[in-house]
Structure formats: structure tokens, C-alpha cells
SEZAMAR-668828 format. One record per atom (N, C-alpha, C): x, y, z; residue in one letter. Coordinates in pm, whole numbers, plus 50000, padded with zeros to 5 digits. Layout:
N
XYZA ...
This chain:
232
038916212228969X 039296198029021X 038696188328931X 038556190328779X 037936179328720X 038666168328641X 037786157828626X 038366144328570X 038816136828643X 038516134228778X 038876124528835X 037966108528791X 036816113828772X 035886103128757X 036346095828614X 036226105528516X 037136099928389X 038336096528374X 039176101728481X 040576094128491X 040166082128532X 039446075728636X 039196063228696X 038816052528544X 037736060728501X 036846054428396X 037996049028271X 038826058628251X 039696051628167X 041146040928183X 040746038528335X 041726029428352X 040656018128411X 039296019428412X 038796006228474X 038526004328629X 038836018628690X 038776018628798X 037766026428913X 037166024829045X 036236028729047X 036546044829046X 035246053829048X 035366069529045X 036236074029185X 035376065829279X 036556071129415X 037776069029414X 038136061429363X 039516057129326X 040336071229252X 039236075229165X 039786088229098X 040176100329154X 038926100829288X 038806110829335X 040146109229419X 040616097129499X 041766096629570X 042726102429529X 043096094829379X 044306098829317X 044296116029323X 043526121329295X 043346138029245X 043206142429397X 043306137429498X 043416143329646X 044876143229665X 045496136929598X 047316137429633X 047726148229556X 046976153229468X 047486163929431X 047246178329448X 046406176529572X 046386189029611X 047316200129616X 048056191729767X 049176198929810X 050316202229714X 050506191529662X 051586192029529X 051536206829478X 050216208829419X 049706221829354X 050036235129475X 049726233529565X 049706242329671X 051146244229713X 051806235229726X 053506236929723X 054016246629629X 053596242629477X 054106248529382X 053966264729397X 052616265229442X 051896280129464X 052926287929536X 053636281129646X 054096288229746X 055486292229709X 056246283029625X 057336281329565X 057716291929414X 056216294729351X 056146302929238X 055666317729285X 055486316129433X 054926332729507X 053356333729489X 052776324529426X 051246327829443X 050906328229589X 050016338229622X 049296343529734X 048406334429802X 047246332229683X 046316323929719X 045716312329609X 044796304229671X 044586292629546X 043306290029606X 042066288829528X 040856284829538X 040616272529450X 040146258529554X 039836248829492X 038556248229484X 038066240829377X 036626240429383X 036276224529411X 036096221429540X 036266208729584X 034746199429585X 033806205129605X 032206202429591X 031486212129597X 030756212729483X 029646223129445X 028276218629489X 027366228829511X 025986224929564X 025336221429473X 025786215729347X 025056205429268X 025546192729285X 026436191329344X 027206177629346X 026396167329458X 025256173929516X 024476164329560X 023866152329508X 023726158929383X 022606151529301X 023566136829223X 024626138029286X 025446125329239X 025006110329351X 025706100829288X 024996091429410X 025396090629555X 024546088329620X 024756089629768X 026086080729778X 026526071329757X 027766062429777X 029076072329726X 028656079029625X 030056085829581X 030126098629670X 028956106329704X 028906114129786X 029596112229952X 029196103229998X 029456098030105X 031266095130097X 031416092230013X 032526085129996X 033856100529970X 033206107229902X 033926120829893X 033776128130022X 033076127530094X 033196134730264X 034306128230338X 034336113530326X 035106107330398X 036656109830332X 036756109030204X 037876113330154X 038716129030173X 037596137630222X 038036146130232X 038356146930403X 037936142330488X 038166140530599X 039526135630634X 039996125230524X 041086118030529X 042436128830502X 042146134130376X 042896146430307X 043396153430417X 042316163330496X 042676171030644X 043376165430722X 043316155930783X 044136149830857X 045326145230835X 045636141530697X 046976136230647X 047606151030667X 047236159930599X 047916171930583X 048096185130659X 047466179230794X 047476191330890X 048856196330905X 049486189030956X 050856191830981X 051496198830865X 051686193030751X 051936201530615X 051576218130606X 050206215930636X 049456232630635X 050296235930711X 050526233330867X 050776244930950X 052366247130921X 053256236830887X 054786239130834X 054776247330746X 053856249030646X 053996257830555X 053376269430590X 052926276030656X 051996286730756X 050756288730601X 050166277230614X 048856277630524X 047876282130571X 047216291430554X 045896299130607X 044646292530559X 043766287130606X 042896277630554X 041156287030545X 040636287030462X 039356294830443X 038736284530383X 037176283330392X 036206276030332X 035096287230260X 034636285330139X 033386295530098X 032496284030063X 031526284430091X 030166275930064X 029216275530186X 028386266330182X 027386262530294X 027936254630370X 028886256630441X 029396246230572X 028796237830618X 027596246130715X 026926241330750X 025996226730723X 025736228330600X 025066215530554X 025836202030542X 027246205730574X 027986194330592X 027956183630667X 028176173030643X 028406164130789X 029296168530900X 029076163831024X 029686168631130X 030976161631123X 031376152731059X 032816147631077X 033436157030944X 032986161830869X 033696169830802X 033836182630821X 032556188130911X 032406203730941X 033596209131018X 033196197931150X 034026202831292X 035216202031244X 035836189431188X 037626194431181X 038196203731111X 036786207831017X 037736219930897X 037266232030985X 036606236631061X 036566249131141X 037546247231234X 037866236931299X 038976237331366X 040266242831310X 040316238231182X 041176238131128X 041676256131077X 040306256531032X 040216270830978X 040616278931097X 040366277231224X 040516285431336X 042356285431356X 042436274031357X 044096271631407X 045396278631309X 044556280131160X 045396286331085X 045246297231046X 044516306231156X 043906317831077X 044816330731100X 045956327431187X 047196338931201X 048376335031089X 048346323830996X 049196317930911X 049066329030804X 050336333930758X 050266345330609X 050786341830526X 051586330030508X 052366325930349X 051816326130275X 050526321530290X 049496315630162X 048406310930252X 047146313230124X 045696312730189X 045236301530078X 044986290830131X 044306280930047X 042526279830084X 041956283729984X 040476286029982X 039696274029910X 039126270929995X 038216254529947X 036896256529944X 036376256329808X 034926261429785X 033826244229811X 033366245829919X 032726236129967X 031526235829969X 030776228929901X 029146231429912X 028846245429818X 029446247829772X 029736261429704X 028686262729540X 027926271629554X 027836276629414X 027486290829420X 027906297629275X 028296314729294X 026516319329252X 025816313929213X 024466317329206X 023906320429337X 023786308529441X 023456306229540X 024076319329644X 025286321329610X 026476331329720X 025786345629673X 025336348029519X 025046361629485X 023536362029550X 022566349929524X 021256352029598X 021346360029733X 022266350529803X 022036352429948X 022616370529984X 023706368329911X 024086384629911X 023066398229894X 022346393529785X 021306403329764X 020396404329844X 019526394729906X 018856392630004X 019496400530157X 020546397230172X 021076404230321X 021166420830264X 021486425230156X 021676438430123X 020216445730087X 019366439330052X 017806442930058X 017296443730227X 017866431930291X 017246436930419X 017666447530521X 019266451330461X 019726462630523X 019436476930443X 018816477030343X 018166484430278X 016636490330344X 016046478330364X 014816480130425X 014966481930579X 015806481730653X 016396483830776X 016836501730806X 016906502730684X 017526518230662X 019126518230693X 019526507430687X 021246508430674X 022166513930596X 021196509830477X 022086516430363X 020896520930239X 021056534030174X 020376534730103X 020406526329953X 019186522329902X 019606514029746X 019906521429662X 020046535129627X 020676540929545X 022346543629558X 022696540929681X 024266543529721X 024826529829703X 023846517029686X 024816506429693X 026066504929530X 026916503429582X 028096501629494X 028456486029448X 029536485529367X 030046468129365X 030866468629499X 031666477429597X 032026471929703X 031236467929788X 029756471929809X 029076469129904X 028466454829863X 028286452329696X 028056438429706X 029226429929732X 030506432029708X 031526424529714X 031886425529883X 031486429329937X 031636427630106X 030606418130144X 029386414630060X 028386406730067X 028376391230020X 029496389129955X 029996377829934X 030906367730025X 031026358030004X 031546348530097X 033156349830071X 033756356129962X 035116362029924X 035506371429990X 034746381130077X 034556390730105X 036356390830216X 037296398430169X 038276400430219X 039486391230161X 039066386830063X 040196377129985X 040016383029851X 041326375929780X 041386386829626X 040686378029542X 040216388229410X 039716382829332X 040666371129248X 040416362829162X 041136354229093X 041806358028975X 042966361028952X 043856366628838X 043566353928715X 043456342428753X 043676331628674X 042856318428753X 041836313928634X 041366301628659X 041586289228575X 041976278928604X 042416266028553X 041236257728556X 040726251128450X 039836242528416X 040086230428355X 040646219628443X 041106204128385X 039986201228330X 040646190728263X 039666180928178X 039166181228068X 039406192627991X 038856197227872X 037526203527882X 037066204928020X 035436213528017X 035736226727973X 034896233727927X 034916248127875X 034066256627897X 034046256728066X 032806265628120X 033246267628241X 032506278428332X 032776281228469X 032116272328573X 030836267028559X 030266258828633X 029596262628763X 029416275028774X 028686284028847X 029866286728947X 031036288928925X 032046290129020X 032546305429021X 032486310229096X 032966322629144X 032726331928999X 031726333228968X 030826341628865X 031216358528850X 030816361528988X 031116379128993X 032786382429004X 033146373829067X 034786377729122X 035626370329030X 035276364028875X 036106363328781X 035836370828678X 035296382228730X 034876393128583X 036286395428509X 037596393228554X 038776400928504X 039796389428490X 039146376828539X 040326367428540X 040506361128416X 041636354728374X 041896349528275X 041776335528306X 041516330428195X 041036314628194X 042166305828123X 042566295428159X 043086285128067X 042446270028107X 042016266827969X 041486250828018X 042676242527948X 042526230228003X 043876220427988X 042986208427969X 043086198327858X 042576184327867X 043046174627973X 044106181028035X 044576171228146X 043266169128256X 043376157528305X 042606153528385X 043156155728549X 042466160728627X 043086165728759X 044126154528826X 043876140928843X 045096132128851X 046186135428820X 046366139228695X 047666140328592X 048056156128620X 047406164228657X 047846179228687X 049056175728801X 049956177928693X 051446178228809X 051786192128836X 052716193528892X 053646207228912X 053926212828805X 054146201328685X 054536208328571X 053546215428462X 052556206328510X 051316212428418X 050416226128476X 050526225828607X 050786236828688X 051676250428620X 052806245628638X 053786255828559X 053446260628437X 053036253728324X 052586256428205X 051426265728211X 050686263928296X 049446272328329X 049736286328336X 050336286928449X 051216296928505X 051796305928358X 052656300728272X 053166304828196X 052616311428064X 051476304028080X 050696307027986X 049646322527982X 049576320428104X 049026329528192X 049756346228188X 051046342328194X 052206351228203X 052396357028031X 051706351227922X 051886358027814X 050606362327750X 049866365527859X 048386370027865X 048526385627890X 047856393427796X 047406408327829X 046346412427883X 046666417527994X 045126418728048X 045446436528032X 043896440027991X 043766453427950X 042516458428048X 041996453528119X 040956459128198X 040146468428120X 039866470227985X 039086480227922X 040106489827848X 041166486627867X 042216496927800X 042656490327688X 043356500127591X 044166494327458X 045396489527483X 046026483327361X 047246473327384X 048376488727391X 048136499127337X 048696508427314X 049116517427478X 047776518127555X 047576524827651X 048216514627774X 048126504427735X 048886494227839X 050626491427866X 050686497027711X 052266493227697X 053106507727727X 052246522427725X 052546531127800X 052646534027949X 051606524728002X 051906524428157X 053156518828154X 053316510428118X 054546501428144X 055756508528120X 055956521328023X 057386527028006X 057586531728139X 058766533828178X 059166541828309X 059236558028252X 
């Protein structure tokens, strides 16, 4: 969800106004996902590196997050959306953490759609924690190091039990992953758009899905092999 600050600066507005306008787009995109048959969406809301921003902006972001959750709880339940959070939620302020935990619990049985919020998240931190936990299990004799495979690693990531992303959309003209789902995105298609997040409408999301539909995902195979597997 990039470009809130740049969107605001271009209009001579405070950065937090850009974040507020961006927050209004979240459930529009969620609705579009559900209508288009997408089963899960991950939003990178706050990175582990975002603590470096000015204190007033960080505090404002947390208060905005609290408001967004309260304002959209009924909508979340009405559309049967299951809420998940990846990242270090325990480091967040109580007024953000506690309502989020309650919403996660209350929506756990919803199956129509999964909304995953990356909050205080960083892929390197996630990988480091997974490696430490696997090493501890190996030292305890619970697993042999030579038997460790990708499934073992995946099961120790915060996204365990969740699907890997098929498509990553990066808004606001940025062309990097910025420490986001580095292992899980190994085979993801990436669409870069110059559109700032507050201007990322349902139409823009549909454009990204259309671009994704044109991609040929080969997973190491050749074009000919892919076409052969598609032949009835």
C-alpha cells in the first residue's frame, strides 16, 4: 500500500491525510477480491522498519488502524472475511493489539475470504525466527538437520497454513519487494504500477488481475511443456 505520503504531498496535504485516504481503499479492494473469486489478500500495512518514521506519524498510523478496524468490523463479518495478522503483534500498542486479537478470534470460522494484514512485519525477521526455532528443535533431537526440507521451513514461517501469493502488486512506482514475503513469493508474478495507493481503485485492481492473467507461469518448465499439460 505505497504512495500515501506522496499522494498527500502532491496535494499539499499532511501525510496522515494520505494514509487516511489510503485506508478508505482497503475494503474496496477486499470487495473486489471477493467478487473476482480471489481467496486471500495480504496487505503490507506496517513494516518492521516503519518504526524509524517520525513518532507523530507512527502514532497517527496506529490510531488510524484502530479506527479502520472498528469502522469495518460489521462489513468484515457480513462478507464472512477471516482476519489474520503476520508480524510481531505483541510489540504493538494495546489499543491496536487487543481489538485485532479479538477480531481474529471472532472471524476465525469465516471461510469466504482471508484478509492477511502484515503488521510490524519483515521477511528477514520472519526467516531468522524460523531458523532459530528449527535449530532449537534440532538441538532438542526433535528433527534431524539432514531431514529438514522446504515444508519444515514453511511450517515455521508466520504464513504457515496460508497460501503463497500468486500475484504481488506494488503501487506508487516502487520496483522492489522491501522485505515482504521473500520466501513465499518465490514463484509469484509481480505487477508494478505508478498509481499511488489512495488512487488504487477497483478498476486499477482489475487491470492488475488482467495483467496477471496474461502471464505464463512455467515453474521451471518450457513454454511447450506448459502448452502440452493444457492439452485435453
